[in-house]
N, C-alpha and C positions, 0 to 999 in steps of 0.2 A: 499498403496504402502510403503512395510516396510523399513524405514534408511531415508523416503523420508523428506525435511526441509517444515517444517508447514511457515507459514506467520509471526506470532508472532517469529519465528527463524530466519529467514531474516531479519526483522526489528532489531533485536539484533545486528547481525554481521553488518548491514549499520552501526548502532549508530558506533559500536567499530570503526569501518574506519574511521568516519568523526572525532570522537575523536584523533585517533591516527595522521592525518591530519594537525590537528590543534595543537597537541604537536609537530612535526615537523615543521612547520611553524614558532612556537615560537622559537624553537632551533634555524634555519637558520638564523632570522631575530637578535636573541642575538649573534651568530658568524660571523654576517654582520658587525654590532656596534662596535664588538671587534674590527675587521681588520680594520675599518675605523679609529680605536681609535689609533690601531698600528701603520697605517701608518703615519696616520697625528704627531706623534710623532716622528716617525722612521727615515722618509724621511728627513724634512727640518733638521733633525739634519746631516743627511749623507750628505745632499747637503753643506751642513756650514760648514762640516770638513774640515779642512786642506787636502790640495793634499798628498797623500802618508798616511793618515790614514784608510779608507777605504782599506779593506784588504779582498782577496778571496785565492785560492787555486787550482793548475793545478790537475784534474783528468783524462786526457787524452792527449796523444802527438802521431798524426798521420799526417804522410805525412809531410806538411808545416804549419799544423795549431795545436794551445795548444787551449785546450778546457780548459776553467776555470770556476770553482763555487763560487757563492757569494759575485758576482759582478754584476749579472744582471737587481736588480731591480735598482741600481743606474747608471748607464752607458748608452753611447749609441753608434752606429757605427761610427768610427773614434778617440772615446777616445783612448787616450794611455795610457799604464800600463807597472809596471815594472815588472817581472818577477827574483826572487832570487833562481840561482840556487842551484843545491845540492852540488859543490863547493865556495858558496858564492858572483860567480858575479851577476852583475843585469843585465838585459836583455831586453833591451827597445820594445814593441812592440804594437799593432793597434789593436782592436777589429774590427772586418769586418762584425759579422754576430752573430747571436743569434739563438738557437736551444734548443728546450724542456727547456728552462729556463736557460742556460747555456750560456756562453760567447765565440766564437772561436774567436781567435786572432792569428794574425801571424810576427813574430819578426822580426827587422831590421835587423838580424845579425845572424849567425849561430844557431841553436836550440841546440846545445850538450849542454850538462850538465843541461837540463829542465827535472824532472821527477812527477812522478806523487806525489802530495804532498807537492810543491814548492809553498812559499807562493808568493803571487801577490799583488799590491800595483798600488791603480789609481794614475796616475801620472798626466795626463792633460786632460782637457775637450776637446772635439772634438770642428771643426769651429761653430761660432753661439753657443755654450753651454756657461752657467756661470761659471766664473771662467776661462776663456781663457785667459791665458799667453805666450803661445807660439809664434812663428814670427822666422825671420832672422833680426837683427842686422843690416843692411846694412847703409854704409854711403859710402865715400869718399876711404877710405882705402881700400875698396873692388877689387878697378880698380887694375888691373896688377896682381892681383892673382889668385889662383885656389883653389878651397873649394870646400867639400862636401856637399850632399844635406842638410846636418844639418848645415852648415854652419861653419862648422871646419876646417882651411889650410891644405893643401895637398902639399904644397912647398916647407916645412921647411924656410921659412920666419920668422916666429914668427909669434905670435898672432894678428889677426885684433882686430882694435881699437874698443872701446866698443862704443854703441849708445842707448838711452834709446828708440828713437823708434824702431817701431816693423813691419816688412811686411810680412803679411799674407801669405802663400803659397797656401791655399786654397782660395783664396778671388774671389768675381763675376766680372764678367764682370762689365764696366760703364754702365751707363741706356741708353738705344738705343738714345732715344729723347735727352740726352744729351751731347752727343757725340759730338766731333769733327767732321770738315768732313776730307777727305784725305787733306794731304799738296801739298806743291812743288812738281815736280818731283827731284828725288833722283839720283846724280850720282853715278852708281854703278862699275865704271871705268872697266866693262868687254862689250867690244863691240859688242857680239851677245848677250847679257842682256839689256844694251842700247838702242838699235835700235828696237829688236823684239820683247822682251818685256820689255818695259819702264814700269817703278816703281816710284809710287808717294809715299812722306812720309805717312807710318800710312799703307802702303799694306802688304797683307799678302799671302807668295806665296809659292808653293810647290816645291821640285827639287825631281823629281821622278827618280829611279835609278834604277839597279840593282848592284851585287858586280861588283867592280872591274871595275868602269870605270869614278873613276877621280872624285868623288863626295866629298871626303874629303876635295883635291887639289881646287875644286871650294868653297870650304865655308872657307877655307882661303884665297881665294882670295877674297873673299866677306868681309872678317873679316880685311882686310888689306887696302883695295881700297876704301870701299864705305865710301861716305863723310857722315859723321855721328860724335857722340857728346863720345857716348859710344857703345860698341859691346859686349853683353852676347851671350856666348857661351856653348849651354848645350850638355854635352855628355854622353847620356842615354844607358849604354847596350854595350859599347865601349870595343874591347881588352885593356888589359892594354900594352899592351908591345906599342901601336899605340896612346897614350894618347900622350906620350912625342917626338915621331916622327912629331903629329899631331901640337904639340906648339912648337918644334924650328924649321923643315922644312915647314910646309903649312902655318903656325900661326907667326912665324919667332919672335925676339924682337919690329918691329916697329908694329906688330898686335898687342901683348899680353898689351904692352902699354898701349893701350886702351881699353882692353877685362877684362872682370871678365867671368874666365872658371869656370863653375857647373860639377862634372865629379861623373859619378856612373857607376863603369866597369862592367864586363858582369858576373864577380863572384859575385857582389853585391847579396840580396837580394830582390823580387821583388817589395817589399816597397819602398825600396832605388832607385830603376831603377823609379821607379813611381815619387819618391820624387824629383828626378833628374830636371823632367821636371817641373813639381809643383815650386820649389824652384828658376830656372832658370829665370821663369815667373814673381815671385815673384821681382826678383832683377830687373829685366829691367823693371816693372811696377814701382817702386822706382824710379829711373832715369827720367822714364817718368812722373811721377809724380812732378817733379821739374821741367819740360818745357824742358826737352832736346830731342833731335832727338838720337834716340835709336835705335840699329840692333841687333836684336835677331836670333840668329841660333840655331836650335835644331837640333841634329844627334843622333838618329833618331825618329820620331813619330812610326814607327813600331816596335821598341824595348817596346818604353811607351806600346803599344797597347800589346805587348806580357807580360809585365807586368800584367800589368790588367787581362790578360788572366789566368795568374797564380793566382792571387787573387781571380776573380770573381769563377774559379772552384773550388780552395779551400776553398771558401762558400757557396758549394751547386749548383751553379746558372747550369742551362742547358746549353750545349753548342750547338751551333746555324749554323753561317757559318762560314766555316772554323776552326770549334774549337772554334770561340770567342763566349762571352756571350753578351748576349744582353745588358750587363750595359755599355761593353765596347763602343758602339757605341751612347751608353747615354752620357758617360763621354767624347768623343773625342770634339764636339761642345763646352762643358764647358772650355774647355785648351783653345782650337785655339782663342775662340772669345774675349778670354782677351788679346789677340795682337791685334795691328791698335790703332786709334789716343784715345787721353784720354780725359777725361772728361773737359769740357768747366767751366774756373773757373769764378769769378766774373764779370774779365775784357776780358771775351770771347775769350781767351787766352786757349791753353793746348796743352804739348806735343804728340808727336807721337812715337811709338812703330813699326816700318816697320822688319816684320819678314820674314824667309824662315826656311820653315821646311823640312826636307829630310824624303822620303819616300821610305825603300827599297824595290824595285818591287820583290817581289817572283815569282821566274821561267819568270822573264821578262813580267811579264800578267798586262799590265796597267788595266784590270778590276777586281782586285781583290779585296776580301771587301773593308781592309783597304785604298786603294788607289782611290778607287771610293767614298770612304766617304770624305775621306778630300781633296779629288779635289773638290766636291761639295760644302764643307764648303769656300773653302778660295777663294782669289781675283785673283788668276791665277796660271800656274804651267808651270814648268821649265822641259823638258824630256831630259835626259839625254841618249843616242842610243848605246849599244854595238858595232853595227855595224860601226858607227862613230870613236869611239874609237880604234877599230882595224884598223882601216884605218890609222890611226897615227894624226887625227886631233881634239884639245883639245883645248880648253873646248867640250867635246862631245855633243852637245847640237842640238838636232832637232829642229831647228829653228819653221819648218812647222809644228810641232805638240807640240809649245809651242804657251803659252796666257796669256796676262795680260788684264786683267777686264776695267783699267783705259785707256786704248788705243781704241779710237782715240784720246778720251778727251782730253789728257794728252800732247798731239804734235800739233805743227802745222800742217797746212795743205798739206805746202810744205812737209815737214817730214812723213807724212802719208802717201804723194804720192810715196815719195821714197821707203819705205818699203813695200809697195803694190808692186809695181814693182819689188823690190828684190825680196819678197815673190815669184812673178808668174815664174820670170825666174829659182830662184831655184828646182819650183813645174816642171817645163816643164823640166829642167835639169835632175830631178829624172826620169821620165817617160821615155826620151829617151837613158839613159847613157849609159842601157846595148847595144844597138842598135851600140854605137858607139864604144864601146870594139868589137864587132863582127863586126867592118865595115860593118853594115847593112845599115848605116845613109846615105838617099841621100839627100844634102843638095839643095837647092834651092825651096824646095816645101812649106815650111810653114818657114816665114822671123823671126816670133817670135821662133820659133824652132831653127833657126840655130843662132838667136842673146844668146839664151838661152845656146848652145851649144859652144860659145866663150866667156861668160861670165860667165857661172857655176862655173867651176871649178876654177877662177877669185876669184867669191864670197865666194866659200871653202877656199880657199888659206887666203881670206883677214879677215875670222871669225878665223884665229890661232892666237893665244894669247898666250904667256909663259907666267910661273905665278906669273914671279918678274916684269911682263911687265903692266900698267896702263895706259888705254886709257880712256880721259873724256869724257861726254856725248855730248860735241860739236865737238871734233874731232873724234866720230865716228860717226856721222851723215854726217860730210864734207869728210870720208871719202869713205864712201859710194856714196856722190853724185858725189865726184872725179871718182870714179868707171865707173858709169853706163852712166856720161857723156863719158865718151871715149867707151862706147857701141853706144850710139846714132852719136858719131862722124862716126863711121865705118857703122853706117847703113844709114846716109847720104848720103856717100860717099866708097861706096863700091867697092871694086878691082875690 
């Protein structure tokens, strides 16, 4: 057949292909050896280079993200970088992801002034990386002060005292096997909480509330009235004008005198709002490590999650439940588990961090994802209800829906009997109150319901407490005992 390959021609072509394959293999091996040599020379030099000498440059600015080229081989997620703007300012940023060999970063302040070509300097290795030198220089001078998430004072009262020790913002929780157990009962100074969500030192509870039901007022009462050594308050994404109102009206001079406030307002970047929670936790850990009883108040976990959502979506994560990416629900337990009892020392002693985390319930839906997740992590929950606030009863705590996981173990048998009886009466009163209002309730059919009609309104009145009033744990139980004993006397001697 004309033009057909003969067997010798095929053998010649196969031999040529084999020789070409051998040549390519040799070239690839040489290139691999060269790359290993270069990497072995450059990477140690980069790791040992002083902070700030490793440089890259901005190649893109899109939305909240800045894309940086030139640092991807020697940096990691969580590392901090410094971007020099076109007008000569330095802006701190953090690497949040990598894409196609380039680093994606978010800034701790506005991205205005950043353009393509701006130089970028490696500022700080992230948590657990070589060269870590960050953290907060926490000491006793922080008590009574207001600081931002970076530890800079915001109250105009001068600089904080220096400290050689550093408390890491992103520390790990204490090891489970080496942690102390919950401590003794802690006096919260609020009747409804002392009675129906009795709390022990080191316990973590959630304050679940919609907007405008008195959550900030309740947190101010806790800061002032709780029996503890130090109070740490984190205001995450709070309205700017409300910060001073909280300090002066809700917290007051007495509460501020034993407190540290860490503040990031709603106009702060997502990173700053996130760090407000981490920094407050670090401050509380510092005082807990000294063996003190610490109260941590965080307002709010919801805004912390919203900041995480902004960061995750900017990094390219896929939104899941209610627009929250999966990393939000992975990060929450790592933050919340840091609160609680500290690690036992050689003498078997440990400090305690009692914590209240407020959760802004979107649309008053107690089953929305953040609310549901936080409730499953914490040791109890306090539900503030809009209908109770609208009736003028403050604190607007729904004691029937609130729970402390340390009860009944932390109370005596007689105290538990009191609270169970009060809950039963309040529950029955809640069932028949509409009938009473309509005039359709007929007394005499159910003695327990009759007693609930008599004592229910008195119990609700008993739970009202002014924000400047303090009621101790002992007085709370004594008052409830006296109220219920009146009902028993009436029941024993009916009219």
